[in-house]
Backbone as numpy.savetxt, mean C-alpha at the origin, in Angstrom:
# Nx Ny Nz CAx CAy CAz Cx Cy Cz
1.25 29.95 -20.62 2.12 29.35 -19.99 1.72 27.73 -19.90
2.38 26.62 -19.73 1.33 25.57 -19.83 2.26 24.94 -18.61
1.93 24.29 -17.60 2.40 24.09 -16.18 1.94 22.93 -16.21
2.85 21.37 -15.69 2.86 20.32 -16.20 3.48 19.97 -14.51
2.68 18.54 -14.38 2.92 18.03 -12.88 4.21 17.42 -12.52
4.74 17.27 -11.60 6.25 16.96 -11.03 6.75 15.77 -12.54
7.90 15.69 -12.68 8.93 15.16 -12.95 8.66 13.67 -12.41
9.47 12.62 -13.54 9.96 11.15 -13.31 10.36 11.17 -11.67
11.57 12.33 -11.66 12.65 12.09 -10.57 11.86 12.01 -9.07
10.81 13.59 -9.28 10.23 13.96 -8.00 9.66 12.85 -7.45
8.61 11.87 -8.12 7.30 11.13 -8.28 8.47 10.04 -7.95
9.48 9.77 -8.22 10.19 8.39 -7.71 11.20 9.05 -6.75
10.67 9.61 -5.89 11.60 10.19 -4.44 10.48 10.54 -4.01
9.28 10.50 -4.23 7.95 10.55 -3.30 7.63 9.41 -3.10
7.97 8.16 -4.22 7.57 7.21 -3.83 8.34 6.62 -2.93
9.73 6.84 -2.51 10.71 6.05 -2.31 10.23 6.56 -0.70
9.51 7.98 -0.77 9.74 8.40 1.14 9.00 7.69 1.71
7.19 7.47 0.64 6.30 7.06 1.35 7.12 5.50 2.05
7.54 4.86 0.71 7.65 3.26 1.21 8.44 3.57 2.46
10.03 4.25 2.60 10.09 4.33 3.76 9.42 4.86 5.08
8.21 5.86 4.82 7.17 6.10 5.78 6.77 4.81 6.09
6.21 3.99 5.66 5.56 2.73 5.70 6.39 1.47 6.49
8.11 1.26 6.27 8.79 0.76 6.70 8.90 1.11 8.32
8.90 2.10 8.19 9.13 2.95 9.73 7.85 2.68 10.71
6.68 2.42 9.93 5.45 2.40 10.97 5.28 1.57 12.12
5.86 0.21 10.92 5.61 -0.93 11.41 4.21 -1.39 11.13
3.99 -3.18 11.68 3.03 -3.42 11.32 1.50 -3.03 12.21
1.82 -2.91 13.08 1.22 -2.84 14.37 0.36 -1.16 14.35
0.73 -0.31 13.79 0.53 0.72 12.97 -0.03 1.19 11.94
-0.17 0.46 10.78 -0.80 0.34 9.81 -2.06 0.91 9.55
-2.83 0.11 10.17 -4.31 0.08 10.43 -4.99 1.48 10.50
-3.76 2.05 11.49 -4.16 4.05 11.59 -4.01 4.78 10.48
-2.77 4.31 9.82 -2.72 5.37 8.26 -3.09 4.36 7.38
-4.07 3.86 6.92 -3.99 2.58 5.79 -5.01 3.78 4.79
-5.71 4.29 5.67 -6.57 5.03 4.82 -6.43 6.48 4.50
-5.52 6.44 5.32 -4.42 8.10 4.49 -3.69 7.44 3.28
-2.75 6.37 3.56 -1.46 6.02 2.90 -2.20 5.36 1.53
-3.47 4.62 1.65 -4.03 4.22 0.44 -4.08 4.44 -1.07
-4.57 5.70 -1.04 -4.46 6.44 -2.81 -3.36 6.95 -2.71
-2.72 7.10 -1.88 -1.55 7.60 -2.28 -0.69 6.15 -2.82
-0.33 5.26 -2.38 0.06 3.96 -2.14 -0.74 3.55 -4.24
-1.69 3.16 -4.47 -2.56 3.14 -5.29 -2.01 4.03 -6.83
-1.87 5.48 -6.19 -1.41 6.13 -7.54 0.51 6.26 -7.78
0.60 5.73 -6.67 2.28 5.33 -7.19 2.45 4.06 -7.90
1.82 2.96 -7.84 1.81 1.70 -7.97 0.93 2.07 -9.45
0.05 2.87 -9.68 -0.41 2.88 -11.04 0.40 4.14 -12.11
1.82 4.37 -11.30 2.38 5.31 -12.39 2.90 4.97 -13.80
3.32 5.26 -14.31 4.35 5.22 -15.89 5.55 5.16 -15.52
5.83 5.54 -14.70 7.45 4.97 -14.90 7.85 3.99 -13.70
8.59 2.37 -14.15 8.69 1.28 -13.02 9.83 2.04 -12.11
10.05 2.67 -12.15 10.73 3.09 -10.61 9.50 3.44 -9.28
8.93 4.58 -10.16 7.51 4.48 -9.32 6.51 3.04 -9.39
6.42 2.95 -10.10 5.85 1.65 -9.63 5.85 0.53 -8.67
7.65 0.32 -8.79 7.77 -0.96 -7.86 8.01 -0.17 -6.22
8.25 1.00 -6.28 8.01 1.62 -4.84 6.57 1.48 -4.36
5.35 1.61 -5.53 4.17 1.63 -5.29 3.69 0.07 -4.50
4.53 -0.69 -5.55 3.70 -2.14 -5.31 4.42 -2.67 -4.08
6.06 -2.14 -3.97 6.57 -2.66 -2.14 5.58 -2.37 -1.24
5.01 -1.14 -1.39 3.99 -0.77 -0.05 2.56 -0.89 -0.21
2.46 -1.25 -1.42 1.24 -2.33 -1.24 1.33 -3.41 -0.66
2.16 -4.83 -1.06 2.46 -5.38 -0.48 2.91 -5.60 1.26
3.46 -4.49 1.53 3.55 -4.17 3.42 2.36 -4.08 3.40
1.24 -3.37 3.15 0.31 -2.60 3.75 -0.52 -3.95 3.78
-0.64 -4.90 2.58 -1.53 -6.22 2.70 -1.19 -7.24 3.94
0.79 -7.13 3.67 0.97 -8.25 4.58 0.79 -7.77 6.16
0.61 -6.42 5.98 0.80 -6.07 7.57 -0.92 -6.02 8.08
-1.90 -5.92 7.28 -3.27 -6.31 7.70 -3.83 -7.49 7.84
-3.13 -8.30 6.73 -3.21 -9.60 7.50 -3.25 -10.20 8.69
-1.60 -9.43 9.08 -1.25 -10.22 10.40 -1.72 -9.11 11.59
-2.94 -8.41 11.43 -3.56 -7.80 12.36 -5.01 -8.50 12.62
-5.11 -9.52 11.33 -6.43 -10.38 11.42 -6.40 -11.32 12.62
-7.51 -11.41 13.05 -7.00 -12.28 14.44 -6.63 -13.53 14.05
-6.10 -14.58 14.73 -5.70 -15.25 14.62 -6.35 -16.81 14.13
-7.90 -17.01 14.56 -8.72 -18.22 14.35 -9.36 -17.47 12.86
-9.88 -16.19 12.25 -10.05 -16.40 10.90 -9.17 -16.12 10.21
-7.59 -16.01 10.24 -6.55 -16.40 9.45 -6.44 -17.95 9.16
-6.80 -18.87 10.43 -6.26 -20.17 9.73 -7.84 -20.48 9.57
-8.86 -20.27 9.50 -10.09 -20.69 8.76 -10.19 -20.53 7.58
-9.03 -19.32 6.97 -9.47 -18.95 5.49 -8.46 -19.83 4.68
-8.74 -20.38 3.51 -8.38 -20.78 2.90 -7.37 -19.87 1.83
-6.40 -20.02 1.70 -5.01 -19.53 0.75 -5.89 -18.96 0.05
-6.71 -19.33 -1.39 -7.25 -19.14 -2.43 -7.83 -17.58 -1.95
-9.04 -18.12 -0.94 -9.82 -16.63 -0.60 -9.39 -15.84 0.19
-7.91 -16.29 0.39 -7.43 -15.09 1.65 -6.99 -13.75 0.79
-6.77 -14.23 -0.33 -6.34 -12.62 -1.49 -7.44 -11.91 -1.57
-8.77 -12.65 -1.79 -9.78 -12.24 -1.79 -9.93 -11.17 -0.78
-9.84 -11.06 0.76 -10.10 -10.72 1.93 -9.28 -9.66 2.27
-8.05 -9.73 2.07 -7.05 -8.94 1.47 -7.59 -7.45 0.74
-8.18 -8.27 -0.23 -8.57 -7.03 -1.40 -9.53 -6.43 -0.88
-10.79 -6.98 -0.01 -11.66 -6.42 0.44 -11.38 -5.11 1.73
-10.09 -5.66 2.63 -9.96 -5.09 3.37 -9.09 -3.49 3.26
-8.40 -3.62 1.68 -7.43 -2.34 1.41 -8.56 -1.88 0.63
-10.09 -2.35 -0.10 -10.53 -1.80 -0.27 -11.47 -0.95 0.55
-11.77 -1.39 1.83 -12.69 -0.71 3.13 -11.75 0.40 3.23
-10.56 0.18 3.56 -9.11 1.28 3.96 -9.37 2.66 3.36
-9.91 2.27 1.69 -9.74 2.95 1.03 -10.57 4.10 0.82
-11.93 4.05 1.49 -13.13 5.09 1.85 -13.27 5.71 3.15
C-alpha cells in the first residue's frame, strides 16, 4: 500500500491555523517563536497549492513586519529602504538556524 502525505485540504487548514496562531502572538512575541515557526512558514509558502501558499506568504510577511518593528529605532532610521529588505532577509535566515 502506497501512503501519501496530507491532501490539499489538510495542508490548507494547517497553514490557516499557523497564520491564525501568528496573528494571536503579536509583534512582541514573534522573536521568541520565529525559529520554530519559520520552517513551517517557508514550507507553506513553497507549497504547490495557491490556498496554502497564500497563508504561508501572509505569515512570512507578518513575521518580517514584526521583526522590523522589534529592531531598535536608531537602526531602522539609518537603514535605507533598499537595504532594509536585505536586513530583514538576514534576520529571517538567522531565525531559521
